[in-house]
C-alpha positions as CSV (number, residue, x, y, z in Angstrom):
1,M,32.4,9.1,-5.1
2,Q,29.3,9.5,-2.8
3,H,29.0,6.8,-0.2
4,T,25.2,7.8,1.1
5,F,21.9,8.9,-0.2
6,A,19.3,10.8,1.5
7,T,15.6,9.8,1.2
8,A,12.3,10.8,2.3
9,S,10.3,8.7,4.8
10,I,6.4,9.2,5.4
11,T,6.1,10.4,9.1
12,R,4.2,8.6,11.7
13,A,1.7,11.5,11.7
14,S,0.9,11.4,8.1
15,A,0.8,7.9,8.4
16,E,-2.0,8.0,10.9
17,A,-3.6,10.4,8.5
18,L,-3.4,8.1,5.8
19,I,-5.2,5.3,8.3
20,A,-7.5,7.7,9.1
21,A,-8.8,9.1,5.6
22,A,-9.0,5.4,4.2
23,S,-10.8,3.7,6.9
24,A,-13.6,6.2,5.7
25,A,-13.1,5.5,2.8
26,A,-13.4,2.0,3.1
27,R,-16.6,2.5,5.1
28,D,-18.4,4.7,2.5
29,I,-17.8,1.5,0.2
30,G,-19.3,-0.8,2.9
31,I,-16.2,-3.0,3.9
32,R,-14.8,-3.7,6.6
33,V,-10.6,-4.0,6.2
34,T,-7.2,-3.6,7.9
35,I,-5.4,-0.5,6.5
36,A,-1.2,-1.0,6.7
37,V,1.0,1.6,5.6
38,T,4.9,1.5,5.9
39,D,7.5,3.5,5.2
40,A,10.2,4.5,2.6
41,G,11.6,1.3,3.4
42,G,9.1,-1.3,3.8
43,H,8.9,-0.9,7.8
44,L,5.5,-0.9,9.8
45,T,5.1,2.6,10.2
46,A,0.9,2.4,11.1
47,C,-1.5,-0.3,10.9
48,A,-5.3,-0.5,11.8
49,R,-8.0,-3.2,11.6
50,D,-11.8,-2.9,11.6
51,D,-13.9,-4.6,14.0
52,G,-14.6,-7.5,12.5
53,A,-12.6,-7.5,9.6
54,P,-11.2,-10.8,8.8
55,F,-7.9,-11.5,11.0
56,L,-6.1,-12.3,7.4
57,T,-6.8,-8.9,6.1
58,A,-3.3,-7.6,8.4
59,N,-0.6,-9.3,7.1
60,V,-2.1,-9.2,3.3
61,A,-2.2,-5.6,4.1
62,I,0.8,-5.3,5.4
63,D,2.3,-7.2,2.7
64,K,0.5,-5.1,0.1
65,A,2.0,-1.6,1.6
66,W,5.5,-3.4,1.3
67,T,4.7,-4.5,-2.2
68,A,3.6,-1.3,-3.2
69,A,6.8,0.9,-1.6
70,S,9.0,-2.2,-2.6
71,F,9.4,-0.3,-7.0
72,G,6.7,1.9,-6.4
73,L,4.6,0.2,-8.0
74,P,0.9,-0.6,-7.3
75,T,0.2,-4.0,-6.3
76,H,-2.9,-4.5,-9.5
77,T,0.8,-4.6,-11.5
78,W,1.9,-7.2,-10.5
79,A,-0.2,-10.0,-12.4
80,D,0.9,-8.7,-15.7
81,I,4.6,-8.3,-14.4
82,V,4.9,-12.1,-12.8
83,A,2.9,-13.5,-16.2
84,N,6.2,-13.0,-17.7
85,P,8.1,-15.6,-17.9
86,Q,11.6,-14.2,-17.9
87,V,10.4,-12.4,-13.9
88,A,7.8,-15.6,-13.1
89,S,10.0,-16.5,-10.1
90,L,9.6,-12.9,-8.0
91,A,6.0,-14.1,-7.8
92,H,7.4,-16.7,-5.3
93,Q,8.8,-13.9,-3.1
94,P,7.2,-14.6,0.3
95,R,5.8,-10.9,0.8
96,L,5.1,-10.0,-2.8
97,C,1.2,-9.5,-2.7
98,A,-0.1,-9.0,-6.9
99,V,-3.3,-8.5,-5.5
100,G,-4.8,-4.5,-6.3
101,G,-5.2,-2.6,-3.4
102,G,-1.5,-1.5,-2.2
103,V,-0.6,1.7,-3.5
104,P,2.7,3.9,-3.4
105,I,2.8,7.0,-1.2
106,V,4.7,9.5,-3.5
107,V,5.9,13.2,-2.6
108,D,7.2,14.8,-5.5
109,G,7.9,12.0,-8.1
110,H,9.7,10.2,-5.0
111,V,8.6,7.4,-3.0
112,V,7.9,8.0,0.5
113,G,6.2,4.7,1.5
114,G,2.9,2.6,0.6
115,I,0.0,2.2,1.6
116,G,-2.0,-1.3,1.7
117,I,-5.9,-2.1,2.3
118,S,-7.5,-5.4,2.1
119,G,-10.9,-6.4,3.2
120,G,-13.2,-5.9,0.4
121,N,-12.4,-6.8,-3.0
122,A,-9.0,-5.8,-5.0
123,Q,-11.0,-2.5,-6.5
124,Q,-12.7,-1.6,-3.4
125,D,-9.4,-1.7,-1.5
126,R,-7.1,0.0,-4.2
127,D,-10.2,2.4,-4.6
128,A,-10.0,3.7,-0.5
129,A,-6.3,3.5,-1.2
130,E,-6.7,6.2,-3.9
131,I,-9.1,8.2,-2.4
132,A,-7.1,8.2,1.0
133,L,-3.9,9.3,-0.9
134,K,-5.6,11.9,-2.9
135,S,-7.6,13.3,-0.1
136,L,-4.4,14.0,1.7
137,G,-2.8,15.2,-1.1
138,F,-0.5,12.8,-2.3
139,E,0.2,11.6,-6.0
140,V,-1.5,8.7,-7.4
141,A,-0.5,7.3,-10.6
142,P,-3.1,6.3,-13.3
């Protein structure tokens, strides 16, 4: 019986590079945002809030990143998941965020963290996150 297992997690340097790439993408889209990156365990690794981004975006971005890392699913998929009566009670988990803009960070098929963006509409936040991930060579689920 094996008692432990190794797990990969995003580095701080990569998290900061994602922040920079997502910030550029958000600027190109025309939105002011907060960007949060968590490690594979959902712990905050890096976070940045644009000047003028609403203060609520900070908590929402962190929760989007946490949600994306938790099951390795983008946050936009959670609205359909919690619509199922058998798992609807998950919607009451305090940090679960079922709004687009949170995307798992995946390397070689393994979730190494999550990125969450808040400040635009759900599609704009999602687009900025996916642009940042692709620009740094991370896998992005369709």
